[in-house]
PQR file with spaces between the fields and no chain letter, atoms N, CA, C, O and H, PARSE charges and radii, in Angstrom:
ATOM       1  N    MET     1      98.753   52.739   55.576 -0.4000 1.5000
ATOM       2  CA   MET     1      97.984   52.266   57.139 -0.0000 2.0000
ATOM       3  C    MET     1      97.809   50.329   57.276  0.5500 1.7000
ATOM       4  O    MET     1      97.529   49.492   56.418 -0.5500 1.4000
ATOM       5  N    THR     2      98.088   50.215   58.591 -0.4000 1.5000
ATOM       6  CA   THR     2      98.786   48.942   59.136 -0.0000 2.0000
ATOM       7  C    THR     2      96.953   48.295   59.342  0.5500 1.7000
ATOM       8  O    THR     2      96.096   49.140   59.084 -0.5500 1.4000
ATOM       9  H    THR     2      98.315   50.895   59.289  0.4000 1.0000
ATOM      10  N    PRO     3      96.732   47.681   59.532 -0.5600 1.5000
ATOM      11  CA   PRO     3      95.435   47.009   59.904  0.2800 2.0000
ATOM      12  C    PRO     3      94.752   47.285   61.288  0.5500 1.7000
ATOM      13  O    PRO     3      93.574   47.351   61.637 -0.5500 1.4000
ATOM      14  N    SER     4      95.909   47.415   61.918 -0.4000 1.5000
ATOM      15  CA   SER     4      95.301   47.852   63.645 -0.0000 2.0000
ATOM      16  C    SER     4      95.669   49.840   63.467  0.5500 1.7000
ATOM      17  O    SER     4      95.602   50.658   64.384 -0.5500 1.4000
ATOM      18  H    SER     4      96.866   47.362   61.635  0.4000 1.0000
ATOM      19  N    SER     5      95.955   50.056   62.325 -0.4000 1.5000
ATOM      20  CA   SER     5      95.492   51.960   62.345 -0.0000 2.0000
ATOM      21  C    SER     5      94.157   52.280   61.947  0.5500 1.7000
ATOM      22  O    SER     5      93.550   53.337   62.122 -0.5500 1.4000
ATOM      23  H    SER     5      96.009   49.392   61.580  0.4000 1.0000
ATOM      24  N    MET     6      93.705   51.021   61.278 -0.4000 1.5000
ATOM      25  CA   MET     6      92.860   51.389   59.827 -0.0000 2.0000
ATOM      26  C    MET     6      91.631   50.801   61.075  0.5500 1.7000
ATOM      27  O    MET     6      90.549   51.351   61.281 -0.5500 1.4000
ATOM      28  H    MET     6      94.198   50.163   61.136  0.4000 1.0000
ATOM      29  N    ARG     7      91.976   49.981   61.550 -0.4000 1.5000
ATOM      30  CA   ARG     7      90.554   49.725   62.767 -0.0000 2.0000
ATOM      31  C    ARG     7      90.416   50.726   63.792  0.5500 1.7000
ATOM      32  O    ARG     7      89.342   51.082   64.278 -0.5500 1.4000
ATOM      33  H    ARG     7      92.855   49.535   61.384  0.4000 1.0000
ATOM      34  N    ASP     8      91.542   51.158   64.093 -0.4000 1.5000
ATOM      35  CA   ASP     8      91.628   52.761   65.281 -0.0000 2.0000
ATOM      36  C    ASP     8      90.885   53.812   64.732  0.5500 1.7000
ATOM      37  O    ASP     8      89.940   54.374   65.286 -0.5500 1.4000
ATOM      38  H    ASP     8      92.414   50.870   63.698  0.4000 1.0000
ATOM      39  N    ALA     9      91.369   54.074   63.561 -0.4000 1.5000
ATOM      40  CA   ALA     9      90.335   54.829   62.700 -0.0000 2.0000
ATOM      41  C    ALA     9      89.008   54.875   62.647  0.5500 1.7000
ATOM      42  O    ALA     9      88.267   55.851   62.761 -0.5500 1.4000
ATOM      43  H    ALA     9      92.136   53.617   63.111  0.4000 1.0000
ATOM      44  N    ARG    10      88.778   53.849   62.482 -0.4000 1.5000
ATOM      45  CA   ARG    10      87.040   53.631   62.682 -0.0000 2.0000
ATOM      46  C    ARG    10      86.683   53.282   64.179  0.5500 1.7000
ATOM      47  O    ARG    10      85.633   52.653   64.315 -0.5500 1.4000
ATOM      48  H    ARG    10      89.380   53.056   62.390  0.4000 1.0000
ATOM      49  N    ARG    11      87.066   53.448   64.804 -0.4000 1.5000
ATOM      50  CA   ARG    11      86.955   53.526   66.255 -0.0000 2.0000
ATOM      51  C    ARG    11      85.874   54.446   66.587  0.5500 1.7000
ATOM      52  O    ARG    11      86.034   55.638   66.326 -0.5500 1.4000
ATOM      53  H    ARG    11      87.919   53.959   64.694  0.4000 1.0000
ATOM      54  N    PRO    12      84.673   53.998   67.190 -0.5600 1.5000
ATOM      55  CA   PRO    12      83.944   55.685   67.751  0.2800 2.0000
ATOM      56  C    PRO    12      84.276   56.089   68.547  0.5500 1.7000
ATOM      57  O    PRO    12      84.804   55.222   69.244 -0.5500 1.4000
ATOM      58  N    LEU    13      84.346   57.742   69.307 -0.4000 1.5000
ATOM      59  CA   LEU    13      85.114   58.628   69.823 -0.0000 2.0000
ATOM      60  C    LEU    13      84.478   58.586   71.787  0.5500 1.7000
ATOM      61  O    LEU    13      83.620   59.277   72.337 -0.5500 1.4000
ATOM      62  H    LEU    13      83.918   58.446   68.742  0.4000 1.0000
ATOM      63  N    SER    14      84.965   57.975   72.091 -0.4000 1.5000
ATOM      64  CA   SER    14      84.624   57.845   73.956 -0.0000 2.0000
ATOM      65  C    SER    14      84.237   59.215   73.870  0.5500 1.7000
ATOM      66  O    SER    14      84.839   60.086   73.242 -0.5500 1.4000
ATOM      67  H    SER    14      85.662   57.414   71.644  0.4000 1.0000
ATOM      68  N    ILE    15      82.814   59.402   74.789 -0.4000 1.5000
ATOM      69  CA   ILE    15      82.009   60.301   75.258 -0.0000 2.0000
ATOM      70  C    ILE    15      83.553   61.489   75.997  0.5500 1.7000
ATOM      71  O    ILE    15      83.349   62.691   76.168 -0.5500 1.4000
ATOM      72  H    ILE    15      82.325   58.695   75.299  0.4000 1.0000
ATOM      73  N    THR    16      84.776   60.921   76.283 -0.4000 1.5000
ATOM      74  CA   THR    16      86.024   62.485   77.081 -0.0000 2.0000
ATOM      75  C    THR    16      86.278   62.235   75.602  0.5500 1.7000
ATOM      76  O    THR    16      85.350   62.928   75.183 -0.5500 1.4000
ATOM      77  H    THR    16      84.942   59.945   76.144  0.4000 1.0000
ATOM      78  N    VAL    17      86.692   61.888   74.810 -0.4000 1.5000
ATOM      79  CA   VAL    17      86.880   62.816   73.187 -0.0000 2.0000
ATOM      80  C    VAL    17      85.819   63.971   72.542  0.5500 1.7000
ATOM      81  O    VAL    17      85.938   65.078   72.017 -0.5500 1.4000
ATOM      82  H    VAL    17      87.445   61.326   75.151  0.4000 1.0000
ATOM      83  N    MET    18      84.864   63.180   72.845 -0.4000 1.5000
ATOM      84  CA   MET    18      83.972   64.213   72.020 -0.0000 2.0000
ATOM      85  C    MET    18      83.865   65.257   73.278  0.5500 1.7000
ATOM      86  O    MET    18      84.328   66.279   72.771 -0.5500 1.4000
ATOM      87  H    MET    18      84.768   62.280   73.271  0.4000 1.0000
ATOM      88  N    LEU    19      83.543   65.565   74.539 -0.4000 1.5000
ATOM      89  CA   LEU    19      83.608   66.537   75.638 -0.0000 2.0000
ATOM      90  C    LEU    19      85.099   67.302   75.600  0.5500 1.7000
ATOM      91  O    LEU    19      84.999   68.528   75.567 -0.5500 1.4000
ATOM      92  H    LEU    19      83.166   64.735   74.951  0.4000 1.0000
ATOM      93  N    GLN    20      86.320   66.830   75.598 -0.4000 1.5000
ATOM      94  CA   GLN    20      87.142   67.484   75.087 -0.0000 2.0000
ATOM      95  C    GLN    20      87.424   68.387   73.808  0.5500 1.7000
ATOM      96  O    GLN    20      88.125   69.397   73.741 -0.5500 1.4000
ATOM      97  H    GLN    20      86.402   65.833   75.624  0.4000 1.0000
ATOM      98  N    ARG    21      86.580   67.660   72.663 -0.4000 1.5000
ATOM      99  CA   ARG    21      86.656   68.564   71.730 -0.0000 2.0000
ATOM     100  C    ARG    21      85.852   69.629   71.986  0.5500 1.7000
ATOM     101  O    ARG    21      86.335   70.761   71.996 -0.5500 1.4000
ATOM     102  H    ARG    21      86.010   66.840   72.717  0.4000 1.0000
ATOM     103  N    PHE    22      84.626   69.428   72.208 -0.4000 1.5000
ATOM     104  CA   PHE    22      83.677   70.548   72.658 -0.0000 2.0000
ATOM     105  C    PHE    22      83.830   71.284   73.409  0.5500 1.7000
ATOM     106  O    PHE    22      83.043   72.227   73.494 -0.5500 1.4000
ATOM     107  H    PHE    22      84.233   68.508   72.200  0.4000 1.0000
ATOM     108  N    ALA    23      84.775   71.174   74.161 -0.4000 1.5000
ATOM     109  CA   ALA    23      85.545   72.136   75.351 -0.0000 2.0000
ATOM     110  C    ALA    23      86.286   72.995   74.360  0.5500 1.7000
ATOM     111  O    ALA    23      85.957   74.140   74.052 -0.5500 1.4000
ATOM     112  H    ALA    23      85.414   70.408   74.091  0.4000 1.0000
ATOM     113  N    ALA    24      87.668   72.104   73.733 -0.4000 1.5000
ATOM     114  CA   ALA    24      88.204   73.078   72.924 -0.0000 2.0000
ATOM     115  C    ALA    24      87.579   74.063   72.232  0.5500 1.7000
ATOM     116  O    ALA    24      87.762   75.268   72.403 -0.5500 1.4000
ATOM     117  H    ALA    24      87.935   71.174   73.983  0.4000 1.0000
ATOM     118  N    ARG    25      86.589   73.384   71.184 -0.4000 1.5000
ATOM     119  CA   ARG    25      86.122   74.150   69.913 -0.0000 2.0000
ATOM     120  C    ARG    25      85.069   75.836   70.807  0.5500 1.7000
ATOM     121  O    ARG    25      85.015   77.024   70.488 -0.5500 1.4000
ATOM     122  H    ARG    25      86.441   72.405   71.045  0.4000 1.0000
ATOM     123  N    LEU    26      84.370   74.944   72.067 -0.4000 1.5000
ATOM     124  CA   LEU    26      84.260   76.091   73.056 -0.0000 2.0000
ATOM     125  C    LEU    26      85.144   77.537   73.402  0.5500 1.7000
ATOM     126  O    LEU    26      84.746   78.680   73.181 -0.5500 1.4000
ATOM     127  H    LEU    26      84.414   73.979   72.326  0.4000 1.0000
ATOM     128  N    ALA    27      86.388   77.159   73.977 -0.4000 1.5000
ATOM     129  CA   ALA    27      87.089   78.329   74.317 -0.0000 2.0000
ATOM     130  C    ALA    27      87.757   78.806   72.990  0.5500 1.7000
ATOM     131  O    ALA    27      88.576   79.701   73.201 -0.5500 1.4000
ATOM     132  H    ALA    27      86.711   76.230   74.157  0.4000 1.0000
ATOM     133  N    LEU    28      87.651   78.511   71.905 -0.4000 1.5000
ATOM     134  CA   LEU    28      88.471   78.753   71.005 -0.0000 2.0000
ATOM     135  C    LEU    28      87.061   80.132   70.197  0.5500 1.7000
ATOM     136  O    LEU    28      87.365   81.200   69.667 -0.5500 1.4000
ATOM     137  H    LEU    28      86.986   77.784   71.733  0.4000 1.0000
ATOM     138  N    ALA    29      85.708   79.609   70.374 -0.4000 1.5000
ATOM     139  CA   ALA    29      84.674   80.638   69.954 -0.0000 2.0000
ATOM     140  C    ALA    29      84.496   81.261   71.228  0.5500 1.7000
ATOM     141  O    ALA    29      83.756   82.240   71.129 -0.5500 1.4000
ATOM     142  H    ALA    29      85.461   78.741   70.804  0.4000 1.0000
ATOM     143  N    SER    30      84.793   81.107   72.071 -0.4000 1.5000
ATOM     144  CA   SER    30      84.808   82.570   73.411 -0.0000 2.0000
ATOM     145  C    SER    30      85.893   83.317   73.240  0.5500 1.7000
ATOM     146  O    SER    30      85.841   84.508   73.543 -0.5500 1.4000
ATOM     147  H    SER    30      85.394   80.312   72.151  0.4000 1.0000
ATOM     148  N    GLU    31      87.381   82.602   72.588 -0.4000 1.5000
ATOM     149  CA   GLU    31      88.185   83.515   72.543 -0.0000 2.0000
ATOM     150  C    GLU    31      88.007   84.399   71.267  0.5500 1.7000
ATOM     151  O    GLU    31      88.721   85.391   71.412 -0.5500 1.4000
ATOM     152  H    GLU    31      87.423   81.633   72.341  0.4000 1.0000
ATOM     153  N    ARG    32      87.442   84.433   70.255 -0.4000 1.5000
ATOM     154  CA   ARG    32      87.185   85.085   68.646 -0.0000 2.0000
ATOM     155  C    ARG    32      86.535   85.796   69.467  0.5500 1.7000
ATOM     156  O    ARG    32      87.235   86.660   69.996 -0.5500 1.4000
ATOM     157  H    ARG    32      86.862   83.627   70.137  0.4000 1.0000
ATOM     158  N    TYR    33      84.953   85.769   69.939 -0.4000 1.5000
ATOM     159  CA   TYR    33      84.214   86.258   70.238 -0.0000 2.0000
ATOM     160  C    TYR    33      85.029   87.579   71.080  0.5500 1.7000
ATOM     161  O    TYR    33      85.125   88.702   70.583 -0.5500 1.4000
ATOM     162  H    TYR    33      84.385   85.067   69.509  0.4000 1.0000
ATOM     163  N    ARG    34      85.474   87.279   72.169 -0.4000 1.5000
ATOM     164  CA   ARG    34      86.413   88.663   72.716 -0.0000 2.0000
ATOM     165  C    ARG    34      87.415   89.729   71.833  0.5500 1.7000
ATOM     166  O    ARG    34      87.593   90.947   71.805 -0.5500 1.4000
ATOM     167  H    ARG    34      85.396   86.368   72.573  0.4000 1.0000
ATOM     168  N    GLN    35      87.893   88.683   71.218 -0.4000 1.5000
ATOM     169  CA   GLN    35      88.698   89.630   70.131 -0.0000 2.0000
ATOM     170  C    GLN    35      87.769   89.980   68.905  0.5500 1.7000
ATOM     171  O    GLN    35      88.658   90.381   68.153 -0.5500 1.4000
ATOM     172  H    GLN    35      87.749   87.694   71.241  0.4000 1.0000
ATOM     173  N    ARG    36      86.787   90.091   68.285 -0.4000 1.5000
ATOM     174  CA   ARG    36      86.414   90.558   67.834 -0.0000 2.0000
ATOM     175  C    ARG    36      85.116   91.781   68.249  0.5500 1.7000
ATOM     176  O    ARG    36      84.401   92.489   67.540 -0.5500 1.4000
ATOM     177  H    ARG    36      86.065   89.765   68.895  0.4000 1.0000
ATOM     178  N    ARG    37      85.272   91.565   70.093 -0.4000 1.5000
ATOM     179  CA   ARG    37      84.560   92.604   70.968 -0.0000 2.0000
ATOM     180  C    ARG    37      85.351   93.454   71.108  0.5500 1.7000
ATOM     181  O    ARG    37      84.880   94.582   71.250 -0.5500 1.4000
ATOM     182  H    ARG    37      85.853   90.990   70.669  0.4000 1.0000
ATOM     183  N    THR    38      86.990   93.295   71.133 -0.4000 1.5000
ATOM     184  CA   THR    38      87.712   94.184   71.762 -0.0000 2.0000
ATOM     185  C    THR    38      88.320   94.913   69.628  0.5500 1.7000
ATOM     186  O    THR    38      88.934   95.973   69.510 -0.5500 1.4000
ATOM     187  H    THR    38      87.372   92.378   71.018  0.4000 1.0000
ATOM     188  N    LEU    39      88.076   94.355   68.829 -0.4000 1.5000
ATOM     189  CA   LEU    39      88.255   94.731   67.622 -0.0000 2.0000
ATOM     190  C    LEU    39      87.144   96.241   67.592  0.5500 1.7000
ATOM     191  O    LEU    39      87.512   97.395   67.372 -0.5500 1.4000
ATOM     192  H    LEU    39      87.578   93.493   68.925  0.4000 1.0000
ATOM     193  N    SER    40      86.058   95.874   67.818 -0.4000 1.5000
ATOM     194  CA   SER    40      85.582   96.894   68.173 -0.0000 2.0000
ATOM     195  C    SER    40      85.739   98.213   68.487  0.5500 1.7000
ATOM     196  O    SER    40      85.560   99.237   67.827 -0.5500 1.4000
ATOM     197  H    SER    40      85.758   94.937   67.996  0.4000 1.0000
ATOM     198  N    GLU    41      86.224   97.950   69.980 -0.4000 1.5000
ATOM     199  CA   GLU    41      86.452   99.252   70.884 -0.0000 2.0000
ATOM     200  C    GLU    41      87.362  100.193   70.027  0.5500 1.7000
ATOM     201  O    GLU    41      87.293  101.422   70.032 -0.5500 1.4000
ATOM     202  H    GLU    41      86.369   97.118   70.516  0.4000 1.0000
ATOM     203  N    LEU    42      88.375   99.297   69.161 -0.4000 1.5000
ATOM     204  CA   LEU    42      89.435   99.882   68.379 -0.0000 2.0000
ATOM     205  C    LEU    42      89.139  101.412   68.090  0.5500 1.7000
ATOM     206  O    LEU    42      87.929  101.575   68.251 -0.5500 1.4000
ATOM     207  H    LEU    42      88.431   98.298   69.157  0.4000 1.0000
ATOM     208  N    THR    43      89.712  102.517   67.753 -0.4000 1.5000
ATOM     209  CA   THR    43      89.753  103.806   66.887 -0.0000 2.0000
ATOM     210  C    THR    43      89.661  103.645   65.837  0.5500 1.7000
ATOM     211  O    THR    43      89.962  102.523   65.431 -0.5500 1.4000
ATOM     212  H    THR    43      90.695  102.384   67.622  0.4000 1.0000
ATOM     213  N    ASP    44      89.277  104.497   65.018 -0.4000 1.5000
ATOM     214  CA   ASP    44      89.833  104.334   63.375 -0.0000 2.0000
ATOM     215  C    ASP    44      91.431  104.265   63.309  0.5500 1.7000
ATOM     216  O    ASP    44      91.962  103.317   62.729 -0.5500 1.4000
ATOM     217  H    ASP    44      89.032  105.409   65.347  0.4000 1.0000
ATOM     218  N    GLU    45      92.089  105.138   63.825 -0.4000 1.5000
ATOM     219  CA   GLU    45      93.514  104.948   63.758 -0.0000 2.0000
ATOM     220  C    GLU    45      94.559  103.976   64.605  0.5500 1.7000
ATOM     221  O    GLU    45      95.783  103.943   64.738 -0.5500 1.4000
ATOM     222  H    GLU    45      91.658  105.907   64.296  0.4000 1.0000
ATOM     223  N    GLN    46      93.377  103.156   65.138 -0.4000 1.5000
ATOM     224  CA   GLN    46      94.492  102.414   65.779 -0.0000 2.0000
ATOM     225  C    GLN    46      94.052  101.325   64.694  0.5500 1.7000
ATOM     226  O    GLN    46      94.874  100.428   64.508 -0.5500 1.4000
ATOM     227  H    GLN    46      92.383  103.183   65.030  0.4000 1.0000
ATOM     228  N    LEU    47      92.860  101.279   63.948 -0.4000 1.5000
ATOM     229  CA   LEU    47      92.419  100.468   63.115 -0.0000 2.0000
ATOM     230  C    LEU    47      93.258  100.286   61.788  0.5500 1.7000
ATOM     231  O    LEU    47      93.475   99.243   61.172 -0.5500 1.4000
ATOM     232  H    LEU    47      92.192  102.008   64.099  0.4000 1.0000
ATOM     233  N    ARG    48      93.747  101.807   61.458 -0.4000 1.5000
ATOM     234  CA   ARG    48      94.463  101.607   60.477 -0.0000 2.0000
ATOM     235  C    ARG    48      96.020  101.163   60.389  0.5500 1.7000
ATOM     236  O    ARG    48      96.560  100.802   59.343 -0.5500 1.4000
ATOM     237  H    ARG    48      93.571  102.654   61.959  0.4000 1.0000
ATOM     238  N    ASP    49      96.758  101.263   61.854 -0.4000 1.5000
ATOM     239  CA   ASP    49      97.490  100.738   62.482 -0.0000 2.0000
ATOM     240  C    ASP    49      97.966   99.382   62.041  0.5500 1.7000
ATOM     241  O    ASP    49      99.102   99.002   61.756 -0.5500 1.4000
ATOM     242  H    ASP    49      96.320  101.556   62.703  0.4000 1.0000
ATOM     243  N    VAL    50      96.800   98.737   62.054 -0.4000 1.5000
ATOM     244  CA   VAL    50      96.811   97.625   61.794 -0.0000 2.0000
ATOM     245  C    VAL    50      96.019   96.968   60.101  0.5500 1.7000
ATOM     246  O    VAL    50      96.166   95.861   59.583 -0.5500 1.4000
ATOM     247  H    VAL    50      95.877   99.045   62.285  0.4000 1.0000
ATOM     248  N    GLY    51      95.536   97.673   59.816 -0.4000 1.5000
ATOM     249  CA   GLY    51      95.338   97.661   58.185 -0.0000 2.0000
ATOM     250  C    GLY    51      94.236   97.433   57.810  0.5500 1.7000
ATOM     251  O    GLY    51      93.980   96.985   56.692 -0.5500 1.4000
ATOM     252  H    GLY    51      95.416   98.572   60.236  0.4000 1.0000
ATOM     253  N    LEU    52      92.989   97.838   59.115 -0.4000 1.5000
ATOM     254  CA   LEU    52      92.008   97.218   59.316 -0.0000 2.0000
ATOM     255  C    LEU    52      90.974   98.592   58.524  0.5500 1.7000
ATOM     256  O    LEU    52      91.483   99.510   57.881 -0.5500 1.4000
ATOM     257  H    LEU    52      93.197   98.201   60.023  0.4000 1.0000
ATOM     258  N    THR    53      89.812   98.472   58.713 -0.4000 1.5000
ATOM     259  CA   THR    53      88.580   99.302   58.190 -0.0000 2.0000
ATOM     260  C    THR    53      87.705   99.146   59.421  0.5500 1.7000
ATOM     261  O    THR    53      87.581   98.219   60.220 -0.5500 1.4000
ATOM     262  H    THR    53      89.398   97.726   59.235  0.4000 1.0000
ATOM     263  N    ARG    54      86.994  100.644   59.301 -0.4000 1.5000
ATOM     264  CA   ARG    54      86.006  100.089   60.214 -0.0000 2.0000
ATOM     265  C    ARG    54      85.034   98.994   59.064  0.5500 1.7000
ATOM     266  O    ARG    54      85.345   97.906   59.550 -0.5500 1.4000
ATOM     267  H    ARG    54      87.095  101.398   58.651  0.4000 1.0000
ATOM     268  N    ARG    55      84.547   98.820   58.456 -0.4000 1.5000
ATOM     269  CA   ARG    55      83.995   98.013   57.628 -0.0000 2.0000
ATOM     270  C    ARG    55      84.244   96.954   57.823  0.5500 1.7000
ATOM     271  O    ARG    55      83.377   96.084   57.889 -0.5500 1.4000
ATOM     272  H    ARG    55      84.294   99.704   58.062  0.4000 1.0000
ATOM     273  N    ASP    56      85.924   96.657   58.017 -0.4000 1.5000
ATOM     274  CA   ASP    56      86.219   95.449   58.081 -0.0000 2.0000
ATOM     275  C    ASP    56      85.740   94.516   59.682  0.5500 1.7000
ATOM     276  O    ASP    56      85.415   93.377   60.015 -0.5500 1.4000
ATOM     277  H    ASP    56      86.629   97.364   57.963  0.4000 1.0000
ATOM     278  N    VAL    57      85.938   95.730   60.244 -0.4000 1.5000
ATOM     279  CA   VAL    57      85.187   95.237   61.933 -0.0000 2.0000
ATOM     280  C    VAL    57      83.552   94.872   61.712  0.5500 1.7000
ATOM     281  O    VAL    57      82.878   94.037   62.316 -0.5500 1.4000
ATOM     282  H    VAL    57      86.202   96.656   59.975  0.4000 1.0000
ATOM     283  N    GLN    58      83.297   95.468   61.013 -0.4000 1.5000
ATOM     284  CA   GLN    58      81.491   95.846   61.305 -0.0000 2.0000
ATOM     285  C    GLN    58      81.075   94.166   60.917  0.5500 1.7000
ATOM     286  O    GLN    58      80.125   93.443   61.219 -0.5500 1.4000
ATOM     287  H    GLN    58      83.844   96.146   60.523  0.4000 1.0000
ATOM     288  N    ARG    59      82.203   94.004   60.168 -0.4000 1.5000
ATOM     289  CA   ARG    59      81.959   92.498   58.695 -0.0000 2.0000
ATOM     290  C    ARG    59      81.795   91.921   60.027  0.5500 1.7000
ATOM     291  O    ARG    59      80.708   91.798   60.591 -0.5500 1.4000
ATOM     292  H    ARG    59      82.974   94.592   59.922  0.4000 1.0000
ATOM     293  N    GLU    60      83.273   91.467   60.646 -0.4000 1.5000
ATOM     294  CA   GLU    60      83.637   90.355   61.547 -0.0000 2.0000
ATOM     295  C    GLU    60      83.120   90.298   63.004  0.5500 1.7000
ATOM     296  O    GLU    60      83.044   89.393   63.835 -0.5500 1.4000
ATOM     297  H    GLU    60      84.156   91.566   60.187  0.4000 1.0000
ATOM     298  N    SER    61      82.856   91.365   62.997 -0.4000 1.5000
ATOM     299  CA   SER    61      81.852   91.466   64.477 -0.0000 2.0000
ATOM     300  C    SER    61      80.309   91.333   64.418  0.5500 1.7000
ATOM     301  O    SER    61      79.688   91.613   65.443 -0.5500 1.4000
ATOM     302  H    SER    61      82.918   92.100   62.322  0.4000 1.0000
ATOM     303  N    ALA    62      79.720   90.985   63.463 -0.4000 1.5000
ATOM     304  CA   ALA    62      78.560   90.751   63.081 -0.0000 2.0000
ATOM     305  C    ALA    62      78.667   89.066   62.705  0.5500 1.7000
ATOM     306  O    ALA    62      77.552   88.573   62.532 -0.5500 1.4000
ATOM     307  H    ALA    62      80.225   90.758   62.630  0.4000 1.0000
ATOM     308  N    LYS    63      79.595   88.289   62.580 -0.4000 1.5000
ATOM     309  CA   LYS    63      79.296   86.962   62.485 -0.0000 2.0000
ATOM     310  C    LYS    63      79.244   86.353   64.126  0.5500 1.7000
ATOM     311  O    LYS    63      79.837   86.834   65.092 -0.5500 1.4000
ATOM     312  H    LYS    63      80.501   88.690   62.720  0.4000 1.0000
ATOM     313  N    PRO    64      78.264   85.042   64.105 -0.5600 1.5000
ATOM     314  CA   PRO    64      78.279   84.552   65.426  0.2800 2.0000
ATOM     315  C    PRO    64      79.587   84.252   66.268  0.5500 1.7000
ATOM     316  O    PRO    64      80.764   84.434   65.956 -0.5500 1.4000
ATOM     317  N    PHE    65      79.051   83.755   67.390 -0.4000 1.5000
ATOM     318  CA   PHE    65      80.191   83.532   68.440 -0.0000 2.0000
ATOM     319  C    PHE    65      80.398   82.013   68.130  0.5500 1.7000
ATOM     320  O    PHE    65      81.066   81.502   69.029 -0.5500 1.4000
ATOM     321  H    PHE    65      78.095   83.607   67.643  0.4000 1.0000
ATOM     322  N    TRP    66      80.164   81.421   67.482 -0.4000 1.5000
ATOM     323  CA   TRP    66      80.372   79.962   67.019 -0.0000 2.0000
ATOM     324  C    TRP    66      80.902   80.040   66.098  0.5500 1.7000
ATOM     325  O    TRP    66      81.809   79.211   66.035 -0.5500 1.4000
ATOM     326  H    TRP    66      79.621   81.835   66.752  0.4000 1.0000
ATOM     327  N    ASP    67      80.770   80.981   64.819 -0.4000 1.5000
ATOM     328  CA   ASP    67      81.904   80.787   63.511 -0.0000 2.0000
ATOM     329  C    ASP    67      83.170   81.314   64.144  0.5500 1.7000
ATOM     330  O    ASP    67      83.438   82.329   64.786 -0.5500 1.4000
ATOM     331  H    ASP    67      80.033   81.654   64.870  0.4000 1.0000
ATOM     332  N    ILE    68      84.096   79.889   63.588 -0.4000 1.5000
ATOM     333  CA   ILE    68      85.292   80.221   63.860 -0.0000 2.0000
ATOM     334  C    ILE    68      86.255   79.545   62.644  0.5500 1.7000
ATOM     335  O    ILE    68      87.475   79.710   62.658 -0.5500 1.4000
ATOM     336  H    ILE    68      83.879   79.064   63.066  0.4000 1.0000
């Protein structure tokens, strides 16, 4: 690492970067929540087709939305 890149690595994040990261994380959490909800609506036959059990879905659906 060069001295200038080391300096950049230690620079505090700007509020803009922090907000962008937060927004990206929130979008990912929202997508996972939607996916978990959709999984819970599948029939047992559909779950078998994708290699899951009802118990797998229950376990996944029980996770909080922020658990990504």
